[in-house]
C-alpha positions as CSV (number, residue, x, y, z in Angstrom):
1,M,15.4,-1.6,-6.8
2,F,12.8,-2.6,-4.1
3,I,15.4,-2.2,-1.3
4,R,16.7,1.2,-2.7
5,R,13.1,2.5,-3.0
6,F,11.6,1.3,0.3
7,A,14.4,0.4,2.7
8,R,16.2,3.7,2.8
9,P,14.7,4.7,6.2
10,Y,16.1,1.4,7.6
11,K,19.7,1.8,6.4
12,W,21.1,1.1,9.9
13,N,19.1,-2.2,10.1
14,V,20.6,-3.1,6.7
15,L,24.1,-2.2,7.9
16,W,23.9,-4.2,11.1
17,S,22.4,-7.1,9.3
18,V,25.3,-7.0,6.8
19,V,27.9,-6.8,9.6
20,F,26.4,-9.9,11.4
21,N,26.1,-11.8,8.1
22,F,29.8,-11.2,7.5
23,L,30.6,-12.5,11.0
24,T,28.3,-15.5,10.4
25,M,30.3,-16.3,7.2
26,F,33.7,-16.0,8.9
27,A,32.5,-18.2,11.8
28,T,31.4,-20.9,9.3
29,I,34.6,-20.7,7.3
30,F,36.8,-20.8,10.5
31,S,35.0,-23.8,12.0
32,F,35.7,-25.9,8.9
33,A,39.1,-24.5,8.3
34,F,40.0,-25.3,11.9
35,I,38.8,-28.9,11.6
36,M,40.4,-30.1,8.4
37,P,44.1,-29.8,9.3
38,I,43.6,-31.3,12.7
39,L,41.8,-34.3,11.2
40,K,44.7,-34.7,8.7
41,I,47.2,-35.0,11.6
42,L,44.9,-37.1,13.8
43,F,44.1,-39.7,11.2
44,K,47.7,-39.8,9.9
45,L,46.9,-38.2,6.6
46,D,49.8,-35.8,7.2
47,T,53.0,-37.4,8.6
48,T,55.1,-34.3,8.3
49,E,57.2,-33.4,11.4
50,Y,56.6,-29.7,12.3
51,F,59.0,-27.4,14.1
52,Y,58.3,-24.0,15.6
53,M,59.2,-21.1,13.2
54,H,59.8,-17.5,14.0
55,I,58.1,-14.7,12.0
56,G,61.2,-13.6,10.2
57,D,62.0,-17.1,8.9
58,D,59.4,-17.0,6.0
59,N,56.2,-15.2,5.0
60,I,53.6,-14.6,7.7
61,Q,51.0,-17.0,6.2
62,E,53.3,-20.0,5.9
63,V,54.7,-19.3,9.4
64,A,51.2,-19.1,10.9
65,I,50.1,-22.4,9.2
66,N,53.3,-24.2,10.2
67,N,53.0,-23.0,13.8
68,F,49.4,-24.0,14.0
69,Y,50.2,-27.5,12.8
70,W,53.2,-27.6,15.3
71,Y,50.8,-26.6,18.1
72,V,48.3,-29.4,17.2
73,T,51.1,-32.0,17.2
74,Q,52.2,-30.7,20.7
75,L,48.6,-31.1,21.9
76,I,48.4,-34.7,20.6
77,S,51.7,-35.6,22.2
78,K,50.8,-34.0,25.5
79,F,47.1,-35.0,25.9
80,G,46.8,-37.9,23.5
81,E,44.7,-38.3,20.4
82,S,41.3,-38.9,22.1
83,N,41.6,-35.8,24.3
84,T,42.7,-33.7,21.4
85,L,39.7,-34.9,19.4
86,A,37.4,-34.0,22.4
87,L,39.0,-30.5,22.5
88,L,38.4,-30.2,18.8
89,A,34.8,-31.1,19.3
90,G,34.5,-28.5,22.0
91,V,36.0,-25.8,19.7
92,L,33.6,-26.8,17.0
93,V,30.6,-26.5,19.3
94,V,31.8,-23.0,20.4
95,A,32.4,-21.9,16.8
96,T,28.9,-23.2,15.8
97,F,27.4,-21.4,18.8
98,M,29.0,-18.2,17.7
99,K,27.8,-18.8,14.1
100,V,24.1,-19.3,15.1
101,I,24.3,-16.3,17.5
102,M,25.6,-14.1,14.6
103,A,22.9,-15.5,12.3
104,Y,20.2,-14.7,14.8
105,F,21.4,-11.1,15.2
106,S,21.4,-10.7,11.4
107,D,17.7,-11.7,11.3
108,Y,17.1,-9.6,14.5
109,F,18.0,-6.5,12.6
110,T,16.2,-7.5,9.4
111,I,12.8,-8.2,11.0
112,P,12.1,-4.4,11.7
113,L,13.2,-3.7,8.1
114,R,10.7,-6.2,6.7
115,N,7.7,-5.2,8.8
116,G,8.5,-1.5,8.5
117,V,8.6,-1.6,4.7
118,V,5.2,-3.3,4.6
119,R,3.7,-0.7,7.0
120,D,5.2,2.1,5.0
121,I,3.7,0.7,1.7
122,R,0.3,0.5,3.4
123,N,0.6,4.0,4.8
124,M,1.7,5.3,1.4
125,M,-1.2,3.7,-0.4
126,Y,-3.8,5.0,2.1
127,A,-2.3,8.5,2.0
128,K,-2.4,8.3,-1.9
129,I,-6.0,7.0,-1.8
130,L,-7.0,10.0,0.3
131,S,-5.1,12.5,-1.9
132,L,-6.3,11.3,-5.3
133,P,-9.3,13.3,-6.7
134,I,-12.8,11.9,-6.8
135,G,-12.5,11.6,-10.6
136,F,-9.9,8.8,-10.2
137,Y,-12.5,6.5,-8.5
138,T,-15.1,6.9,-11.3
139,N,-12.9,4.6,-13.4
140,E,-11.9,2.2,-10.6
141,R,-13.8,-0.5,-8.7
142,K,-13.8,-0.1,-4.9
143,G,-13.2,-3.8,-4.5
144,D,-10.2,-3.8,-6.7
145,I,-8.7,-0.9,-4.7
146,M,-9.4,-2.8,-1.5
147,S,-7.7,-5.8,-3.0
148,R,-4.6,-3.8,-3.8
149,I,-4.2,-2.4,-0.2
150,S,-4.9,-5.7,1.4
151,G,-4.2,-8.7,-0.9
152,D,-1.4,-7.1,-3.0
153,V,0.4,-5.7,0.0
154,S,0.0,-9.0,1.8
155,E,1.6,-10.7,-1.2
156,I,4.4,-8.2,-1.1
157,E,4.8,-9.0,2.6
158,A,4.8,-12.7,2.1
159,S,7.2,-12.7,-0.9
160,V,9.4,-9.7,-1.3
161,A,9.6,-8.3,2.3
162,S,10.0,-11.8,3.8
163,S,12.9,-12.3,1.3
164,L,14.8,-9.2,2.4
165,S,16.7,-11.2,5.0
166,A,17.8,-13.8,2.4
167,L,18.6,-11.0,-0.1
168,V,21.0,-9.5,2.4
169,K,22.4,-12.7,3.9
170,N,22.8,-15.1,1.0
171,P,24.9,-12.9,-1.4
172,I,27.4,-12.3,1.5
173,L,27.7,-16.0,2.3
174,I,28.1,-16.9,-1.4
175,I,30.8,-14.2,-2.0
176,G,32.7,-15.3,1.1
177,Y,32.5,-19.0,0.3
178,L,33.5,-18.3,-3.3
179,S,36.5,-16.3,-2.1
180,V,37.7,-19.3,0.0
181,M,37.1,-21.6,-2.9
182,F,39.3,-19.4,-5.2
183,M,42.0,-19.5,-2.6
184,L,41.8,-23.3,-2.5
185,S,41.6,-23.9,-6.2
186,W,41.0,-21.3,-8.9
187,K,40.6,-24.0,-11.6
188,L,37.7,-25.7,-9.8
189,T,36.1,-22.4,-8.9
190,I,36.2,-21.1,-12.5
191,F,34.5,-24.4,-13.4
192,V,31.8,-23.7,-10.8
193,F,31.3,-20.2,-12.3
194,L,30.5,-21.8,-15.6
195,L,27.9,-24.1,-13.9
196,L,26.0,-21.4,-11.8
197,P,24.8,-19.2,-14.7
198,M,23.3,-22.2,-16.4
199,A,21.3,-23.1,-13.2
200,G,20.4,-19.5,-12.8
201,W,19.0,-19.3,-16.3
202,V,16.8,-22.3,-15.8
203,M,15.4,-20.8,-12.5
204,G,14.9,-17.4,-14.1
205,T,12.9,-18.7,-17.1
206,V,10.4,-20.4,-14.8
207,G,10.2,-17.3,-12.5
208,K,9.3,-14.9,-15.4
209,K,6.2,-16.9,-16.2
210,L,5.3,-16.9,-12.5
211,K,5.2,-13.1,-12.5
212,A,2.7,-12.9,-15.3
213,K,0.4,-15.4,-13.8
214,S,0.6,-13.7,-10.4
215,L,-0.4,-10.4,-11.9
216,K,-3.5,-12.1,-13.5
217,A,-4.3,-13.8,-10.2
218,Q,-4.2,-10.5,-8.2
219,E,-6.4,-8.8,-10.8
220,L,-9.0,-11.6,-10.5
221,L,-8.9,-11.3,-6.7
222,G,-9.7,-7.6,-7.1
223,T,-12.7,-8.6,-9.3
224,I,-13.9,-11.1,-6.7
225,L,-13.7,-8.5,-3.9
226,S,-15.5,-5.9,-6.1
227,T,-18.3,-8.4,-6.8
228,T,-18.6,-9.2,-3.1
229,E,-18.7,-5.4,-2.2
230,E,-21.3,-4.7,-4.8
231,T,-23.4,-7.7,-3.8
232,I,-23.5,-6.7,-0.1
233,G,-24.3,-3.1,-1.0
234,G,-27.1,-4.1,-3.4
235,L,-28.4,-7.1,-1.5
236,R,-31.9,-5.6,-1.3
237,I,-32.1,-5.3,-5.1
238,V,-30.6,-8.8,-5.6
239,K,-33.3,-10.3,-3.4
240,A,-36.1,-8.2,-4.8
241,F,-35.4,-9.4,-8.3
242,N,-34.7,-13.0,-7.3
243,A,-31.2,-12.7,-8.8
244,E,-29.4,-14.8,-6.2
245,K,-28.7,-17.6,-8.7
246,Q,-27.5,-15.1,-11.3
247,M,-25.1,-13.5,-8.9
248,E,-24.0,-16.9,-7.5
249,K,-23.2,-18.1,-11.1
250,M,-21.2,-15.0,-11.9
251,F,-19.2,-15.3,-8.6
252,D,-18.6,-19.0,-9.1
253,S,-17.2,-18.3,-12.5
254,E,-14.8,-15.7,-11.1
255,T,-13.6,-17.9,-8.2
256,D,-13.2,-20.9,-10.5
257,E,-10.9,-18.9,-12.8
258,Y,-8.9,-17.7,-9.7
259,R,-8.6,-21.3,-8.5
260,R,-7.3,-22.4,-11.9
261,I,-4.6,-19.7,-12.0
262,S,-3.7,-20.2,-8.3
263,N,-3.2,-23.9,-9.0
264,S,-0.8,-23.1,-11.8
265,I,1.1,-20.5,-9.7
266,Q,1.4,-22.7,-6.6
267,R,2.5,-25.7,-8.7
268,R,5.2,-23.6,-10.4
269,Y,6.2,-22.2,-7.0
270,S,6.4,-25.7,-5.5
271,L,8.8,-26.5,-8.3
272,A,11.4,-24.1,-6.9
273,H,12.7,-26.3,-4.1
274,P,13.0,-29.7,-5.9
275,M,14.5,-28.0,-9.0
276,S,17.0,-26.1,-6.9
277,E,17.9,-29.3,-5.0
278,F,18.3,-31.3,-8.2
279,L,20.5,-28.6,-9.8
280,G,22.5,-28.3,-6.6
281,T,23.1,-32.1,-6.4
282,A,24.0,-32.2,-10.1
283,A,26.5,-29.3,-9.6
284,I,28.1,-31.2,-6.6
285,A,28.4,-34.4,-8.7
286,I,30.0,-32.5,-11.6
287,V,32.4,-30.6,-9.3
288,L,33.2,-33.9,-7.5
289,W,34.1,-35.5,-10.9
290,F,36.1,-32.5,-12.1
291,G,38.1,-32.2,-8.8
292,G,38.7,-35.9,-8.8
293,V,40.1,-35.7,-12.3
294,L,42.5,-32.9,-11.2
295,I,43.8,-34.8,-8.2
296,L,44.1,-38.2,-10.0
297,G,45.9,-36.3,-12.9
298,G,48.5,-35.1,-10.4
299,D,47.5,-31.4,-10.3
300,T,49.5,-29.8,-7.5
301,S,47.1,-26.9,-7.0
302,I,45.0,-28.9,-4.6
303,D,45.5,-32.1,-2.6
304,A,43.0,-34.7,-1.3
305,P,42.4,-33.1,2.2
306,G,42.2,-29.6,0.5
307,F,39.6,-31.0,-1.9
308,I,37.6,-32.4,1.0
309,Y,37.6,-29.0,2.6
310,Y,36.7,-27.5,-0.9
311,M,33.7,-29.8,-1.2
312,V,32.6,-28.9,2.4
313,I,32.7,-25.2,1.4
314,F,31.0,-25.9,-1.9
315,Y,28.3,-27.8,-0.2
316,S,27.9,-24.9,2.2
317,I,27.3,-22.6,-0.7
318,I,24.5,-24.8,-2.1
319,N,22.1,-23.9,0.7
320,P,22.3,-20.1,0.3
321,A,22.2,-20.6,-3.5
322,K,19.0,-22.6,-3.2
323,E,17.5,-20.0,-0.9
324,L,18.4,-17.3,-3.3
325,S,16.7,-19.2,-6.1
326,K,13.6,-19.6,-4.0
327,V,13.8,-15.9,-3.2
328,S,13.8,-15.2,-7.0
329,Y,10.6,-17.1,-7.3
330,A,9.0,-15.3,-4.4
331,I,10.2,-11.9,-5.7
332,Q,8.6,-12.6,-9.2
333,K,5.3,-13.1,-7.4
334,G,5.8,-10.0,-5.3
335,M,6.8,-7.8,-8.2
336,A,3.4,-8.6,-9.9
337,S,1.7,-7.3,-6.8
338,L,4.0,-4.3,-6.5
339,K,3.1,-3.4,-10.1
340,R,-0.6,-3.2,-9.1
341,V,0.3,-1.2,-6.0
342,D,2.3,1.2,-8.1
343,M,-0.7,1.9,-10.3
344,I,-2.1,3.6,-7.2
345,L,1.2,5.1,-5.9
346,N,2.2,6.5,-9.3
347,A,-1.3,7.7,-10.2
348,D,-1.2,11.4,-11.2
349,N,-3.1,13.8,-9.1
350,P,-4.1,16.8,-11.3
351,I,-5.5,18.7,-8.3
352,K,-2.3,20.4,-7.1
353,D,-1.6,23.3,-4.7
354,A,-0.4,26.5,-6.3
355,K,3.4,26.9,-6.2
356,I,3.0,30.3,-4.6
357,P,-0.5,30.1,-2.9
358,V,-2.7,32.9,-1.9
359,H,-3.6,32.6,1.8
360,I,-7.2,32.9,2.9
361,K,-8.3,35.8,5.1
362,K,-11.6,35.2,6.8
363,N,-13.7,38.4,7.3
364,A,-17.2,39.7,6.7
365,E,-16.7,39.6,3.0
366,T,-15.6,35.9,2.9
367,G,-17.8,33.7,0.8
368,A,-18.0,35.4,-2.6
369,I,-18.1,32.9,-5.5
370,R,-17.9,33.6,-9.2
371,F,-18.1,31.4,-12.2
372,K,-16.6,33.0,-15.3
373,N,-17.2,31.4,-18.7
374,V,-17.0,27.9,-17.2
375,S,-17.1,24.9,-19.4
376,F,-16.5,21.4,-18.3
377,S,-16.4,17.8,-19.7
378,Y,-15.6,14.5,-17.9
379,D,-14.4,12.7,-21.0
380,G,-13.3,15.5,-23.3
381,E,-16.2,14.8,-25.7
382,R,-19.6,15.6,-24.2
383,E,-19.8,19.0,-22.4
384,V,-21.5,18.8,-19.0
385,L,-21.3,22.6,-18.4
386,D,-21.3,25.1,-21.2
387,N,-20.1,28.7,-20.7
388,I,-21.6,29.2,-17.2
389,D,-21.5,32.8,-15.7
390,L,-22.7,33.2,-12.2
391,D,-21.9,35.7,-9.5
392,I,-22.7,34.9,-5.8
393,R,-22.2,37.5,-3.2
394,P,-21.2,36.8,0.4
395,G,-24.2,35.7,2.5
396,M,-26.4,35.1,-0.5
397,T,-28.5,31.9,-0.9
398,V,-28.5,30.6,-4.5
399,A,-30.5,27.5,-5.6
400,L,-29.8,25.4,-8.6
401,V,-32.8,23.5,-10.1
402,G,-33.3,21.5,-13.2
403,Q,-33.7,18.0,-14.5
404,S,-31.3,15.2,-13.6
405,G,-28.1,15.4,-15.7
406,S,-28.3,19.2,-16.3
407,G,-25.0,19.7,-14.5
408,K,-26.0,21.0,-11.1
409,S,-23.8,18.7,-9.0
410,T,-20.9,19.1,-11.4
411,L,-21.2,22.9,-11.0
412,V,-20.9,22.8,-7.2
413,D,-18.2,20.2,-7.3
414,L,-16.0,22.8,-9.0
415,I,-16.0,25.1,-6.0
416,P,-14.0,22.9,-3.6
417,R,-11.9,21.6,-6.6
418,F,-13.2,18.1,-6.7
419,W,-12.7,18.7,-10.4
420,D,-10.8,21.4,-12.3
421,V,-12.4,23.3,-15.1
422,Q,-11.1,23.0,-18.7
423,E,-12.3,26.5,-19.7
424,G,-13.0,29.6,-17.8
425,S,-12.4,30.0,-14.1
426,V,-14.0,29.6,-10.6
427,E,-13.2,32.3,-8.1
428,V,-13.6,32.4,-4.3
429,D,-13.2,35.8,-2.7
430,G,-11.7,37.3,-5.9
431,F,-9.0,34.7,-6.5
432,N,-9.0,31.7,-8.8
433,V,-9.6,28.5,-6.7
434,R,-6.3,27.1,-8.2
435,D,-4.4,30.0,-6.5
436,Y,-5.2,28.6,-3.0
437,K,-3.9,25.6,-1.2
438,V,-6.5,22.9,-1.6
439,N,-6.8,22.3,2.2
440,E,-7.3,26.0,2.9
441,L,-9.9,26.3,0.1
442,R,-11.9,23.4,1.4
443,S,-11.7,24.7,5.0
444,L,-14.0,27.5,3.8
445,M,-16.8,25.0,2.9
446,G,-19.2,22.7,4.6
447,N,-21.1,20.0,2.7
448,V,-24.4,18.3,3.3
449,N,-25.3,15.8,0.7
450,Q,-28.3,13.8,-0.3
451,E,-26.7,10.7,1.1
452,A,-25.5,11.4,4.6
453,I,-22.1,9.8,4.9
454,L,-21.4,8.6,8.4
455,F,-18.6,6.4,9.8
456,N,-18.9,3.4,12.0
457,D,-18.1,5.4,15.1
458,T,-19.8,7.3,17.9
459,F,-22.2,10.2,17.5
460,F,-19.5,12.4,19.1
461,N,-16.8,11.4,16.6
462,N,-19.1,11.7,13.6
463,I,-20.1,15.2,14.5
464,A,-16.5,16.2,15.4
465,F,-15.2,14.7,12.2
466,G,-12.5,17.0,10.8
467,A,-12.4,19.0,14.1
468,P,-10.4,16.7,16.5
469,D,-10.1,19.5,19.1
470,A,-13.8,20.0,19.5
471,T,-15.1,19.9,23.1
472,M,-18.2,18.1,24.3
473,E,-19.9,21.5,24.8
474,E,-19.3,22.4,21.2
475,V,-20.6,19.1,19.9
476,V,-23.7,19.3,22.0
477,A,-24.4,22.8,20.8
478,A,-24.0,21.7,17.2
479,A,-26.4,18.8,17.8
480,K,-29.0,21.1,19.3
481,I,-28.8,23.5,16.3
482,A,-29.2,20.4,13.9
483,N,-32.3,19.1,15.8
484,A,-30.3,16.0,16.7
485,Y,-29.7,16.4,20.4
486,D,-33.0,14.7,21.6
487,F,-32.7,11.5,19.6
488,I,-29.0,11.2,20.5
489,M,-29.8,11.4,24.2
490,D,-32.5,8.7,23.8
491,T,-29.8,6.2,22.9
492,P,-28.2,4.0,25.6
493,E,-24.9,5.7,25.7
494,G,-25.8,9.2,24.4
495,F,-23.0,10.8,22.4
496,D,-20.8,7.7,22.9
497,T,-23.3,5.4,21.1
498,M,-22.0,3.8,17.9
499,V,-24.1,4.6,14.8
500,G,-23.2,1.4,12.9
501,D,-21.8,0.9,9.4
502,R,-22.6,4.1,7.4
503,G,-25.1,5.0,10.1
504,C,-27.2,1.9,9.5
505,R,-28.8,2.1,13.1
506,L,-30.3,5.5,12.3
507,S,-33.2,6.6,10.1
508,G,-32.6,8.8,7.0
509,G,-33.6,11.9,8.8
510,Q,-31.4,11.2,11.8
511,R,-28.4,10.5,9.6
512,Q,-29.0,13.8,7.8
513,R,-29.3,15.8,11.0
514,I,-25.9,14.3,12.2
515,S,-24.5,15.4,8.9
516,I,-25.8,18.9,9.4
517,A,-24.4,19.0,13.0
518,R,-21.0,18.2,11.5
519,A,-21.3,21.1,9.2
520,V,-22.5,23.4,12.0
521,L,-19.5,22.5,14.1
522,K,-17.1,23.3,11.2
523,N,-18.8,26.7,11.0
524,P,-17.9,27.4,7.3
525,P,-18.5,30.7,5.5
526,I,-19.7,28.8,2.4
527,L,-22.3,26.0,2.6
528,I,-23.1,23.5,-0.2
529,L,-26.3,21.6,0.1
530,D,-26.8,18.8,-2.5
531,E,-30.5,17.7,-2.3
532,A,-30.2,17.5,1.4
533,T,-33.9,16.8,2.0
534,S,-35.0,15.0,-1.2
535,A,-34.9,11.4,0.3
536,L,-36.8,12.2,3.6
537,D,-40.4,11.8,4.7
538,T,-42.4,14.9,5.5
539,E,-41.8,14.9,9.3
540,S,-38.0,14.3,8.9
541,E,-37.9,16.9,6.1
542,R,-39.5,19.5,8.4
543,L,-36.9,18.9,11.2
544,V,-34.0,18.8,8.7
545,Q,-35.2,22.0,7.0
546,E,-35.4,23.8,10.3
547,A,-31.8,22.7,11.1
548,L,-30.7,23.9,7.6
549,E,-32.3,27.3,8.0
550,R,-30.3,27.8,11.2
551,L,-27.2,26.6,9.5
552,M,-27.7,28.8,6.4
553,K,-28.0,32.0,8.4
554,N,-25.3,34.6,7.5
555,R,-23.5,32.2,5.2
556,T,-23.1,32.0,1.4
557,T,-25.2,28.9,0.5
558,V,-25.5,27.0,-2.8
559,V,-28.5,24.7,-2.7
560,I,-29.2,21.9,-5.2
561,A,-32.9,21.1,-4.8
562,H,-35.6,18.9,-6.5
563,R,-38.3,19.9,-4.0
564,L,-38.9,23.4,-5.1
565,S,-40.9,24.2,-2.0
566,T,-37.6,24.2,0.0
567,I,-36.0,27.0,-2.0
568,A,-38.8,29.4,-2.6
569,N,-37.1,32.0,-0.3
570,A,-33.7,31.8,-2.0
571,D,-32.1,35.1,-3.0
572,M,-31.6,33.7,-6.5
573,I,-32.8,30.6,-8.3
574,C,-30.9,29.3,-11.3
575,V,-32.6,26.9,-13.7
576,M,-30.2,24.6,-15.5
577,Y,-30.9,22.8,-18.7
578,E,-28.3,20.7,-20.7
579,G,-25.3,22.3,-19.0
580,K,-26.5,25.9,-19.3
581,I,-28.3,28.4,-16.9
582,V,-31.4,29.1,-18.9
583,E,-33.3,31.2,-16.3
584,R,-32.3,33.0,-13.1
585,G,-34.1,35.2,-10.6
586,S,-36.3,35.0,-7.5
587,H,-39.2,32.6,-7.2
588,D,-41.8,35.2,-8.1
589,E,-39.7,36.5,-11.1
590,L,-39.3,33.0,-12.5
591,I,-43.0,32.2,-12.1
592,A,-43.8,35.4,-14.0
593,L,-41.4,34.4,-16.8
594,D,-43.7,31.4,-17.5
595,G,-40.7,29.2,-18.6
596,H,-38.8,26.1,-17.4
597,Y,-39.1,27.0,-13.7
598,R,-42.9,27.4,-13.9
599,R,-43.3,24.1,-15.6
600,L,-41.2,22.4,-12.9
601,V,-43.3,24.0,-10.2
602,E,-46.6,23.0,-11.8
603,M,-45.4,19.4,-12.3
604,Q,-44.5,19.1,-8.6
605,Q,-47.9,20.6,-7.6
606,V,-49.7,18.0,-9.8
């Protein structure tokens, strides 16, 4: 299943590996088949006098074998027994050299398959992580997802992918050797067939338990990574509340449980080699006994030299059989990780493109937004938005205010389809947002959030994020509009200076202005500002507000604000309360209403 699912792009690698594995098998069988009859003649086990036969005298196989023996006797009589033995040794060396060369080339073509499959799984996971909606991550821990793309994929690489070579090679060798064994003695080979399933059942029983324990171990590793990620992110709070010992105790408990399960897994995995070796030796002993009984009983299907050759081939089959059993152990471990990877790869993405999408046409009227009877719930039980109606014309600035939890952020998240509504519809430029391709819809919008999200990259790349073709002149112009140019140029390397992890080398106001410059460069007709100045000091707020006012000019803007002073000039202010718009109008109109808005203003003034 794994090979069919992931190895399809590497079918030529598989084909060439199969070809060279067949050649390896033939070289192995030939080298032993070549030795045995010569040894029989050299050591006087066969005293028959051979004469040259023509092809028409008997069937081709018997003629070929007879003439080969005749040729060997001629060599012995001409060069002597010692020289013939030396020649035999030389042929054996050449045959072995050919065998190892073929074996190398079989691995040579399998290595790109193994590494390519691992790369493809990682790429598929990352693409899926990017495509899944934001809602998916509200129920998942970031550390666990990181564990799946790192730890679980590494486990797949170490177990399943590294076993691909053995999965291709060993069945071919086993089938080839079994075919020769059948030709030598079908009775002995049927007896072997009765032994192998018993050994396979023993190995399989242990392997199944290994899979369950491996799944538990990978889940625990995800928990450990989540705890580590949360601790680093909340280190300031941990230290402020003297909670180091508390966190340490919790982490110790998780790692101790992981240690316990890992011990069990590795002990069981270590059992694979000695168990397979014991079962192989037991099988050889039983076959040796059964074959001896046949020969001593006068069975004519196999003679003593043929039985020696049979045992050589049977011993040759033990090694690939042992490798195959170890592979089964490794695959059981890998399948547990693949199951966790598939939880990401097979996750349903409800945010889908329309089958026949409407294409966006940017013009002077672009930017109209309309909410029609919109209701929304995250869990299907408590409604976060209740029957919202709101009409926003192009170029209009609309502010959303209200207490925390009133549904402001949820409402604006419906515009770029971070979530889809359960009832009603959201329209942009007269069409339902579900009628657009998601990428085209989001290309209309620029976001500036309360937490400015920056990447551990240069100023230039952070501003040009999402616009890879942007020139330095365009980035500089965007930085000037966002009041960011001066502090960027004060850094040692200007626009090539790294901003640090999540912009840790910058102040809150500087991070926000970089975020605004990014939105300026995108030049979207619709702008969404989610409390963009609420976490800033007075001086930073003034600089950011100036940048925002330049950015908002001639654009449809939806602003979520707690500081009401920043939205007094909005064309419309909507007051939200428990998922509903309870008041709407200009600043002066809402003050005159003497309702929710006026109370909010008075509380902030106090």
